[in-house]
C-alpha positions in Angstrom: -111.6 -77.5 -144.6 -113.3 -74.1 -144.6 -112.7 -71.6 -147.4 -109.1 -70.4 -147.4 -108.9 -66.8 -146.0 -105.2 -66.4 -145.1 -102.0 -67.7 -146.6 -98.4 -67.6 -145.3 -95.8 -67.5 -148.0 -92.0 -67.7 -147.4 -89.9 -69.3 -150.1 -86.2 -69.6 -151.0 -87.1 -70.8 -154.5 -89.2 -67.9 -155.9 -90.0 -69.6 -159.1 -93.6 -68.6 -160.1 -94.3 -67.3 -156.6 -95.4 -63.8 -157.6 -97.9 -65.1 -160.1 -99.2 -67.7 -157.7 -99.6 -65.1 -154.9 -101.3 -62.7 -157.4 -103.9 -65.4 -158.1 -104.5 -65.9 -154.4 -105.1 -62.2 -153.9 -107.7 -62.3 -156.7 -109.5 -65.0 -154.7 -109.6 -62.6 -151.7 -106.9 -64.5 -149.7 -104.9 -62.4 -147.3 -101.1 -62.9 -147.7 -98.6 -63.0 -144.8 -94.9 -63.1 -145.7 -91.4 -62.6 -144.4 -88.1 -61.1 -145.5 -87.0 -61.5 -149.1 -90.3 -63.1 -150.1 -92.4 -60.2 -148.7 -90.2 -57.8 -150.6 -90.5 -59.8 -153.9 -94.3 -59.9 -153.6 -94.5 -56.2 -152.7 -92.3 -55.4 -155.7 -94.8 -57.3 -157.8 -97.5 -54.9 -156.6 -99.2 -57.2 -154.2 -100.7 -56.3 -150.8 -98.7 -58.2 -148.2 -98.7 -58.2 -144.4 -95.3 -58.8 -142.8 -95.4 -61.6 -140.3 -93.7 -59.3 -137.7 -96.7 -56.9 -138.0 -99.1 -59.8 -137.8 -97.6 -61.3 -134.6 -96.6 -58.0 -133.1 -93.1 -59.5 -132.5 -90.1 -58.3 -134.6 -87.8 -60.5 -136.6 -84.6 -61.0 -134.7 -81.1 -62.4 -134.8 -80.5 -61.7 -138.5 -83.7 -63.4 -139.4 -83.1 -66.6 -137.4 -86.3 -65.8 -135.4 -89.3 -64.9 -137.6 -92.2 -67.3 -137.6 -91.7 -69.2 -134.3 -94.7 -67.6 -132.6 -98.1 -68.9 -131.2 -100.0 -66.7 -133.6 -98.4 -68.5 -136.5 -98.4 -72.1 -135.1 -101.7 -71.7 -133.4 -103.2 -70.6 -136.7 -101.8 -73.7 -138.4 -102.5 -76.3 -135.7 -105.9 -75.6 -134.3 -108.5 -78.1 -135.3 -111.5 -76.3 -137.0 -114.0 -78.9 -135.7 -112.7 -78.8 -132.1 -114.6 -76.4 -129.9 -111.9 -76.3 -127.3 -109.3 -75.3 -129.9 -111.6 -72.7 -131.3 -112.2 -71.2 -127.8 -108.4 -71.0 -127.2 -107.7 -69.2 -130.5 -110.5 -66.7 -129.8 -109.2 -66.1 -126.3 -105.6 -65.4 -127.5 -106.5 -63.6 -130.7 -105.1 -66.3 -133.0 -106.4 -66.2 -136.5 -106.5 -69.1 -139.0 -103.8 -69.7 -141.5 -105.3 -72.0 -144.1 -102.6 -72.1 -146.8 -98.8 -72.4 -146.3 -96.4 -72.0 -149.2 -92.8 -72.6 -147.9 -89.7 -74.1 -149.4 -86.6 -74.3 -147.3 -83.2 -72.7 -147.1 -81.1 -74.2 -149.9 -78.8 -76.3 -147.6 -78.2 -79.1 -150.2 -77.1 -76.6 -152.9 -75.0 -74.7 -150.3 -73.0 -77.7 -149.2 -72.6 -78.9 -152.8 -70.4 -75.8 -153.5 -66.7 -76.5 -153.4 -65.0 -75.3 -150.3 -68.2 -74.0 -148.7 -67.4 -72.5 -145.2 -68.8 -74.4 -142.3 -70.5 -71.3 -140.9 -72.2 -70.7 -144.2 -73.6 -74.2 -144.2 -74.9 -73.8 -140.6 -76.7 -70.6 -141.5 -78.5 -72.4 -144.3 -80.1 -74.8 -141.9 -83.8 -73.8 -141.9 -85.6 -73.9 -138.5 -88.8 -71.9 -138.9 -89.6 -73.4 -142.4 -89.6 -77.1 -141.4 -91.5 -76.2 -138.2 -94.3 -74.5 -140.1 -94.7 -77.1 -142.9 -94.7 -79.9 -140.4 -97.4 -78.1 -138.3 -99.5 -77.5 -141.4 -99.0 -81.1 -142.6 -100.0 -82.5 -139.2 -103.3 -80.5 -139.6 -103.8 -81.4 -143.3 -107.4 -82.0 -142.6 -107.8 -78.2 -142.4 -104.6 -76.7 -143.9 -103.1 -76.9 -147.4 -99.3 -76.8 -147.5 -97.1 -76.5 -150.6 -93.3 -77.0 -150.8 -93.0 -77.6 -154.5 -93.7 -74.9 -157.2 -94.9 -77.7 -159.4 -98.0 -78.0 -157.2 -99.1 -74.3 -157.6 -101.3 -75.0 -160.6 -103.2 -77.9 -159.1 -103.9 -76.0 -155.9 -105.0 -72.9 -157.8 -107.4 -75.0 -159.9 -109.0 -76.5 -156.9 -109.3 -73.2 -155.0 -111.0 -71.7 -158.0 -113.4 -74.6 -158.7 -114.0 -75.4 -155.0 -115.0 -71.9 -153.8 -111.7 -71.4 -152.0 -111.3 -74.9 -150.8 -108.9 -77.8 -151.8 -109.9 -81.4 -151.7 -109.0 -83.7 -148.8 -107.1 -86.0 -151.2 -104.9 -83.1 -152.4 -104.2 -81.9 -148.9 -103.3 -85.4 -147.8 -101.0 -85.8 -150.8 -99.3 -82.5 -150.1 -98.8 -83.4 -146.4 -97.1 -86.7 -147.4 -94.9 -84.8 -149.7 -93.9 -82.4 -146.9 -92.8 -85.2 -144.6 -90.7 -86.8 -147.3 -89.2 -83.4 -148.1 -88.3 -82.7 -144.4 -86.9 -86.2 -144.0 -84.6 -85.7 -147.0 -83.6 -82.2 -145.7 -82.7 -83.5 -142.3 -80.9 -86.5 -143.8 -78.7 -84.1 -145.9 -77.9 -82.0 -142.8 -77.1 -85.0 -140.6 -74.8 -86.5 -143.3 -73.0 -83.3 -143.8 -72.4 -82.7 -140.1 -71.2 -86.3 -139.6 -68.7 -85.9 -142.5 -67.4 -82.6 -141.1 -67.0 -84.2 -137.6 -65.2 -87.3 -138.9 -64.0 -86.6 -142.5 -61.8 -89.8 -142.5 -64.6 -92.1 -141.4 -66.7 -93.2 -144.4 -69.1 -95.2 -142.2 -71.0 -93.0 -139.7 -73.0 -94.3 -136.7 -76.3 -93.8 -138.6 -76.7 -94.3 -142.3 -79.3 -91.8 -143.5 -80.7 -92.2 -147.0 -83.5 -90.5 -148.9 -84.1 -91.9 -152.4 -86.7 -90.3 -154.7 -89.0 -92.4 -156.8 -88.3 -92.1 -160.5 -90.6 -94.7 -162.0 -92.5 -97.9 -161.1 -91.4 -100.7 -163.4 -93.6 -103.3 -165.1 -92.2 -106.0 -162.8 -89.0 -107.0 -161.1 -86.3 -109.6 -161.9 -89.2 -112.0 -162.6 -92.8 -111.2 -163.7 -94.4 -112.1 -160.3 -92.2 -109.5 -158.5 -93.0 -105.8 -158.2 -90.2 -103.2 -158.7 -89.4 -99.5 -159.0 -86.4 -97.3 -159.7 -85.3 -94.6 -157.2 -82.8 -91.8 -157.6 -79.9 -91.5 -155.2 -79.5 -88.0 -153.6 -76.3 -86.1 -154.2 -75.0 -88.8 -156.5 -71.5 -87.6 -157.5 -71.0 -89.6 -160.6 -72.7 -89.8 -164.0 -76.1 -91.2 -163.3 -77.8 -94.0 -165.3 -81.1 -92.9 -163.8 -80.7 -89.5 -165.6 -79.7 -91.0 -168.9 -81.6 -89.6 -171.9 -83.8 -92.3 -173.5 -83.8 -91.4 -177.2 -86.0 -94.3 -178.3 -87.3 -97.7 -177.2 -89.6 -99.3 -174.7 -89.5 -98.3 -171.0 -86.6 -99.7 -169.0 -87.1 -102.8 -166.9 -85.5 -103.9 -163.7 -83.1 -106.3 -165.5 -82.4 -103.6 -168.1 -81.2 -101.2 -165.3 -79.0 -104.0 -163.7 -77.3 -104.9 -167.0 -77.0 -101.2 -168.1 -75.2 -100.3 -164.8 -72.8 -103.2 -165.2 -71.9 -102.4 -168.8 -71.4 -98.7 -168.1 -69.1 -99.4 -165.2 -66.9 -101.5 -167.4 -66.9 -99.1 -170.3 -65.7 -96.4 -168.0 -62.4 -98.3 -167.7 -61.5 -97.4 -171.2 -61.5 -93.6 -171.6 -58.3 -93.4 -173.6 -59.5 -95.1 -176.8 -62.8 -96.1 -178.6 -64.2 -99.1 -176.7 -67.2 -101.4 -177.0 -68.5 -103.6 -174.2 -71.3 -106.2 -174.5 -72.9 -107.5 -171.3 -75.4 -110.3 -170.5 -76.8 -110.9 -167.1 -74.4 -108.5 -165.4 -71.3 -110.2 -166.9 -69.2 -109.1 -169.9 -69.3 -111.3 -173.0 -67.3 -109.1 -175.2 -64.9 -106.2 -174.7 -62.5 -104.5 -177.2 -60.8 -101.3 -178.0 -59.6 -100.1 -181.4 -58.8 -96.9 -183.4 -62.4 -96.7 -184.4 -65.6 -97.5 -182.7 -66.8 -99.7 -185.6 -63.8 -102.0 -185.3 -64.0 -102.1 -181.5 -67.5 -103.3 -181.7 -66.7 -106.0 -184.3 -63.9 -107.3 -182.1 -66.1 -107.3 -179.0 -68.8 -109.2 -180.8 -66.4 -111.8 -182.1 -65.6 -112.9 -178.5 -68.9 -114.6 -177.9 -71.6 -114.0 -180.7 -74.0 -116.3 -179.0 -74.1 -114.6 -175.6 -74.2 -111.2 -177.3 -77.7 -112.0 -178.6 -80.1 -110.0 -176.5 -77.3 -108.2 -174.7 -76.7 -104.7 -173.6 -74.0 -102.6 -175.4 -72.0 -99.7 -174.1 -69.9 -97.6 -176.4 -67.7 -94.7 -175.2 -67.8 -92.7 -178.3 -70.6 -91.2 -180.5 -72.2 -94.0 -182.5 -71.7 -93.5 -186.2 -73.4 -95.1 -189.2 -70.9 -97.9 -189.7 -71.2 -99.0 -186.0 -75.0 -98.8 -186.1 -75.1 -100.9 -189.2 -72.9 -103.5 -187.6 -75.0 -103.7 -184.5 -78.2 -104.1 -186.5 -77.0 -107.5 -187.5 -77.8 -108.6 -184.0 -80.8 -108.5 -181.7 -79.9 -106.2 -178.8 -81.9 -104.8 -175.9 -80.0 -101.5 -175.2 -77.3 -99.3 -176.7 -75.7 -96.8 -174.3 -73.4 -94.1 -175.7 -72.4 -90.5 -175.3 -74.4 -89.7 -178.5 -75.6 -91.0 -181.9 -75.0 -89.1 -185.1 -77.9 -88.5 -187.5 -77.1 -91.3 -189.9 -76.9 -93.8 -187.0 -80.2 -92.6 -185.5 -81.9 -93.0 -188.9 -80.7 -96.6 -189.2 -81.5 -97.5 -185.5 -84.9 -95.9 -185.7 -85.8 -98.8 -188.0 -85.7 -101.0 -184.9 -87.8 -98.9 -182.5 -87.8 -101.5 -179.8 -84.0 -101.1 -179.3 -83.5 -98.8 -176.3 -81.1 -96.0 -177.1 -79.7 -94.3 -174.0 -77.5 -91.2 -174.2 -75.0 -90.9 -171.4 -71.5 -89.6 -171.1 -69.3 -92.6 -170.5 -66.4 -91.2 -168.4 -64.7 -92.5 -165.4 -66.8 -92.3 -162.2 -65.7 -91.0 -158.9 -65.6 -92.9 -155.6 -68.8 -93.8 -153.8 -70.5 -96.7 -152.0 -72.1 -99.9 -152.9 -75.0 -101.3 -150.8 -76.6 -104.7 -150.7 -79.5 -105.7 -148.6 -79.2 -108.9 -146.5 -81.6 -110.4 -144.0 -82.0 -107.9 -141.2 -79.4 -105.5 -142.4 -77.5 -103.6 -145.1 -74.0 -104.2 -146.3 -72.1 -101.1 -147.3 -68.7 -100.9 -148.9 -66.6 -98.5 -151.0 -66.8 -99.0 -154.7 -63.9 -101.0 -156.2 -61.9 -98.2 -157.7 -58.7 -100.1 -157.3 -56.2 -99.4 -160.1 -52.6 -100.3 -160.8 -51.4 -97.6 -163.2 -48.1 -99.3 -164.0 -48.1 -103.1 -163.9 -44.3 -103.1 -164.2 -44.3 -102.1 -160.5 -45.9 -105.4 -159.6 -43.9 -108.4 -158.4 -42.8 -110.8 -161.1 -43.2 -114.2 -159.5 -41.7 -116.3 -162.2 -38.3 -116.7 -163.8 -39.4 -115.2 -167.0 -40.5 -111.5 -167.1 -43.4 -110.5 -169.2 -42.8 -108.8 -172.6 -44.1 -105.3 -173.2 -47.0 -106.8 -175.3 -47.8 -109.2 -172.5 -47.9 -106.3 -170.0 -50.3 -104.5 -172.3 -52.5 -107.6 -172.6 -52.5 -108.1 -168.8 -53.4 -104.5 -168.2 -56.4 -104.9 -170.5 -57.5 -108.1 -169.0 -57.1 -106.8 -165.4 -59.5 -103.9 -166.0 -62.1 -106.3 -167.3 -61.6 -108.9 -164.7 -62.6 -106.5 -162.0 -66.2 -106.3 -163.4 -66.8 -110.1 -163.7 -68.5 -112.2 -161.2 -66.2 -114.4 -159.2 -64.6 -116.8 -159.8 -63.4 -114.8 -162.8 -60.9 -115.8 -165.5 -60.4 -113.9 -168.7 -58.0 -114.5 -171.6 -57.2 -111.3 -173.6 -54.9 -109.6 -176.0 -53.8 -106.0 -175.5 -57.1 -104.8 -177.0 -59.6 -107.6 -177.0 -61.3 -110.1 -174.6 -60.7 -113.5 -176.1 -62.3 -115.9 -173.6 -64.4 -115.2 -170.6 -65.3 -117.5 -167.7 -67.0 -116.3 -164.5 -69.6 -116.9 -161.8 -68.4 -120.4 -161.2 -67.8 -122.1 -157.8 -64.4 -123.3 -159.0 -61.7 -121.2 -160.5 -60.5 -124.1 -162.7 -64.0 -124.4 -164.1 -63.9 -120.7 -165.1 -60.6 -121.2 -166.8 -61.9 -124.2 -168.7 -65.2 -122.5 -169.7 -63.3 -119.4 -170.9 -61.1 -121.6 -173.1 -64.0 -123.6 -174.3 -65.9 -120.4 -175.3 -62.9 -119.2 -177.3 -62.5 -122.6 -179.0 -66.2 -122.6 -179.9 -65.9 -119.3 -181.8 -62.5 -120.1 -183.3 -60.8 -117.4 -181.2 -57.1 -118.2 -180.8 -55.7 -118.0 -177.3 -52.1 -118.5 -178.4 -50.0 -115.8 -176.8 -52.8 -114.5 -174.7 -52.7 -113.1 -171.2 -54.9 -114.3 -168.4 -56.3 -112.3 -165.5 -57.7 -113.9 -162.4 -59.7 -111.9 -159.9 -58.3 -113.8 -157.0 -55.3 -116.1 -156.4 -55.1 -119.6 -158.0 -55.5 -122.0 -155.1 -53.7 -124.8 -156.9 -51.7 -125.5 -160.0 -54.6 -127.0 -162.0 -55.8 -123.6 -163.1 -52.3 -122.8 -164.4 -52.2 -126.0 -166.3 -55.5 -125.3 -168.0 -54.6 -121.8 -169.2 -51.2 -123.0 -170.3 -52.8 -125.7 -172.4 -55.1 -123.1 -173.9 -52.2 -121.1 -175.1 -51.7 -118.3 -172.5 -48.2 -117.0 -172.0 -48.7 -114.5 -169.2 -50.8 -114.4 -166.0 -51.8 -111.5 -163.8 -53.3 -112.5 -160.4 -53.3 -111.2 -156.8 -51.1 -113.9 -155.3 -51.3 -114.7 -151.6 -52.2 -118.4 -151.7 -50.5 -120.8 -149.3 -49.8 -122.8 -152.5 -48.2 -119.9 -154.4 -45.0 -121.9 -154.7 -46.9 -124.6 -156.6 -48.5 -122.2 -159.0 -45.2 -120.4 -159.6 -43.5 -123.7 -160.3 -46.3 -124.7 -162.7 -46.0 -121.3 -164.6 -42.2 -121.8 -164.8 -42.7 -125.3 -166.2 -44.9 -123.9 -168.9 -42.7 -120.9 -169.6 -45.4 -118.5 -168.5 -44.6 -115.1 -167.1 -46.7 -114.4 -164.0 -47.0 -111.2 -161.9 -48.7 -110.7 -158.5 -50.7 -107.6 -158.0 -51.4 -107.9 -154.2 -54.9 -106.6 -155.1 -58.0 -108.8 -155.3 -61.2 -108.0 -157.3 -63.8 -110.4 -155.9 -67.3 -109.6 -157.1 -70.1 -111.7 -155.7 
């Protein structure tokens, strides 16, 4: 790259641009600009040449046509070490443009506004900007291109120390950044237009994604595997990736997996203080109460052994009493909307415990994606809810009592977040026994009962939730023997009559939801 003599500046985000351009002027670099950027720079007292004056061709069509001109793109694209290119630029009076500072029309911000008009969205599709930065990036060997104000300082430092030149490594880095930027920009436009064309079709012909690297992680699920965390663009819920880390070691791959699982379940209980403890993506303790302290104690009582080394999500600010109770256990992570000063003082005594601040409120709809060999599975998130279980079919002779309905409602919300086959025994505010991730539903029922027995948790009068139908009466017999008096399940088995008969024999009240919650 030769010494930079001319820069083209045209930005929507004008953060720091006047100061940056002022420093370029001090280095003797001529500045070309357009529209609002040119006005802002002139208002700052800088000497600026309008692109229209430089090209001899006026801006047209309300600014749609400004920079699409051979004097602009020739100045960006010609190879400084190519004699034929040099001869053509001299023949046609094309000067070099050595530095490009462009960020694009704010399409993403525009379409994020509620009820944005389609025409307004279309007018915020940038044409000249992407063309210029792609041209400059293709010729990065000779041209420096900036799309992010965060890079102004680095480029200025190099221009000053390098006698008006930037390093090859910096130009290559900036070029790569440009193509990632334009790919994300085009992805956003494509997705928006597809949604507008087919608003009722969640699955468009092409799935465009552009995730941004947040951090590389020490390793993946196992130490021999590399891993990283990326941020999803336009995420409409409350993002774990953006959670404020108050203290503790850096998050690992498994930490993120477990944290996501525990947050999703905690969001089911906005109406009262709730505590959720997860281990390996499965809940091992869930409870609600009038206070967070009591909710945590009850959640811990479900399975104290599995809670060791677990991840905890609390949906209220953590107070001193709750923090003191948690410190009786080794835990990896505590996630909550906040921590009061007394709690923080206590928890700071265990600096390795990761404290994440995140508002735990119910998420909005979205998609789940899972990679398979040669493809990607995409589905809507399981947001299925039954607001009033009394609208469900009562399959047995006996109807549930009000307390049993309350216990079934509690269990059903938890069951949705357990790995299949899932069985949970619960009261109206506490998980009592949890069995999940088994290849047999009756095994899950037995494991859940065994867990409860191990920790002296009574299942007498409990409700049982099953994520899918009972395929045979053996599962009903197991939960009845354990002490359950009510069952909530989807129904739909060819042997429903057998399971209904079994429930009737045991005096169990059973309802069918017609809704399944498989989670593989």
